[in-house]
Each structure stands twice: as structure tokens, then as C-alpha cells.
Residue, then its C-alpha position, 0 to 999 in steps of 0.5 A: m554290230l553296234a558300230a554298223l548300226g551307228a553308221v546306218a543311223v548317221g547315214a540316215a541323218g544325211c552325213t557319212v563317216q570317212p575311213a580312219g587315216a593312218g594316224g587313226e584319226g577320223a576324217p571330217p564329216v562330208r555333207i551329202e545332199v538328199p533330194s528335197r521332199t515337199p510336204d503334201a499338207p501341213g503336218g502330213p507325210a512328205s512326198p516328192s515334188r510334182t510337176p504342175e498338172a495340166p489345166a482342167k478342160p472346161s465342162p460342157s456347161a462352161s462352153a455353153a455360157k459363151p456370149s452370143s455372137s448376134p449383133t446388138p440392135a441399133r439404137v432408136l433415135w426417133s419414133p412416132g409421137d416424137d417432135g422437135r427440131d431433129v424430127r423436122e430435119l429428118q423430114a426435110r432430108l426425106r423430102q430431098i429424096a422424095w420419100i415425103f411430100h408434106g411438112p416438115t412439121g416437126t412431128y413424127d406422124d404416120l406419114t413420116a413413119e410410112a416414109v421411113r419404112g419405105f426408105q428402109a425397105k429400099r435399102g434392105l434394112p429392117e422395116t420398122g418405121v422408126t429411125d434408128t442409128v443405122t437408118w439415120q447414117r444411111l440417110l445422112a450419106m444420101t442427103r445434104e444438111p437442110g437450110r433454115w427455110e427447108l426446115y420451116l418450108m411450111g411454117g412453124q418457125p419461131a418469131d423474132p422479137p417485136d419491133p419497138r414500133c409495135m409496142t403500143g396500140r393495135v398492130m400487125c407486126i410483120s417480120k421479114s427476117s423470121r417471116t412471121l406476123r404478130w398481132m399485138i395489142d398494147g405490147r402484148t402478143v395475141s397471136t402469131m402466124p407464119v407469112r410469105f412475102g413478094s419476090e425480088y421482082t415484086p417486093t413487099r414494102e417496108g415501113v409503118f402503115r394503116v389498114y385502110w380497107k378490109s375485103r372478106h371475099h376479095v379477088s385481085t383485078l390485076y392477077d385475077s386470083p382470090m385474096p380471101y380475108a384481105m386487109f389492105f395497108s399500102g396501095g394494092q398490098a394486103v395481108h390475106y389468105s393464100s391457098d398457094f402458100a398453104a400448098r407449096g409453103y416457101a417454095g413460092a412467093s406473092h406479088g407483094c402481098v403478105n400471105v398467110r397459109d393458116e386459114d383459121a388463124i387469118a379468119r380470127l385475125y380478120e375479125q379482130v383487126r379494124d380499119g385504122d389499125k397499124v401495120v409495121v413491116h420490118w426486118 
């Protein structure tokens, strides 16, 4: 009985006893592997190893947290109240396809917003009146890059530095390259305004001249056209106000005179310029 209990105890420890041989000597013990068992928790009872559980299904609240599939709104580039060179280009491109007829002015005004809104409506875009990235890309695809005098069709361009001959005395310093007139006294710029010149067939003469006659309500005897605030400096060529320049900008040309489109500006200039003041027309 005791021998049987001993055999059971040894078997429980993982080994078994072979039967005695003919010489009565016991055979060496044989190792028997017992299926491994994993503890459920440190210090807890052992339990058979398990296959991994299937991942839990997401709860209804988790699936409801999926990101929205609605498109991201287009980024706004320019809107009413903005100004600058980019707004000027926007206006020039809208003018190319007949959505705007004023300017470019470089200021995003009500007329610009109205033109953008019409362009958007025609192409099925949201009619916001502001220029976003989608509207701008559509406009770029339909137009060409505007040249300098499309951007400044109605003036507003920066003036070139004054010619050295303009740095002393009282001078109307007129640049053909920047199409501007600087009224200068002793090297100081008093005012600046855009101007227009004669065409290739009736060019404005270049050089240094003097104002020899002023005529407030002058009318050309050669072309029978008004020349208000005329300040003559070379034969029949004068600096004067032009309603055609005010209406059409650089789309037209003079017959050789220096046209000013801003009537208030030339009215002030006319009051300040005297006979004998210098006029420099240069590139």
C-alpha cells in the first residue's frame, strides 16, 4: 500500500518508475512532459493557455465619431476692403472676359464683388462675391497674365525716380517710362499724377522746356477738342486735362500733348504753375 502511494506521488511530480530488471535494479527514471499551464494572474491558480480573443466590435458611439466626409471650404484669397497689386490683377483678368469695366483700381470695391459674384454664378460656384482658391483657379484657366499697362490701365502706377534735371527750381518732371508727372520744387515732390502721351504718329517731344502760356478753358483749333487747364511748353503741345484719358485710360493716346486724367489734381497743379517754370520730358 505504501509502495502504491509512493508511485502516485512520484507520478504527480512528472516522473514514472520503470519495472525492476532481472537483476532487481531499477531502471533510470524517464522524463514525461506535462502540458504547460499558464497562471491567470500572479500568485493565482494555473489555468490552461487560451487562444487570443477576437477584437471587440466598436460601440455605436465609436462609429459615430468617424470624421465628416463634407469637403473643406475653399480658402479665401481676397474680399471687399482688400487692396494691392493682387487685387489689381484680379480686376484686370475680370476685365479681359468682360465681367468688369472699371479700373483696375487695386481696391476690392462693390463693383469688384459684384463682378466676382456674377463670374461664380455663371460657373456654378457658390455666389459669395469673395475670391477663394476655387474661383481664382477657374479665372486663371480662362485668362492670360495681364501686362503692366493692363494692370495700370487707369493709372495708379508708381513714379520713376526724378531725372537729375528736375532737382532744382520749379519743375514739371514728366517720365515717359513710368507715365507720370511729378510737380517738384527745389528737389521736393509736391504731387504726382499719371499722364498719357502722343501716339507713335504724333509723339510727345522730349527735352527741357519752359511754360510759355496758360489757358484755363482752351479749345484746340487744330482738332476742335477741349484742352482744360492747358499749360503750353513746346509749340502746340501742352499739359492739360483729358476727359478721354479719364474714360478710356491708356487704351487711347493724345495728339502729342501730355494728358492728365485727374481733373482735381490738374486744377491744383494749374493754380501753382507759373509762366517760365521748367518742364522736363524724359525716359
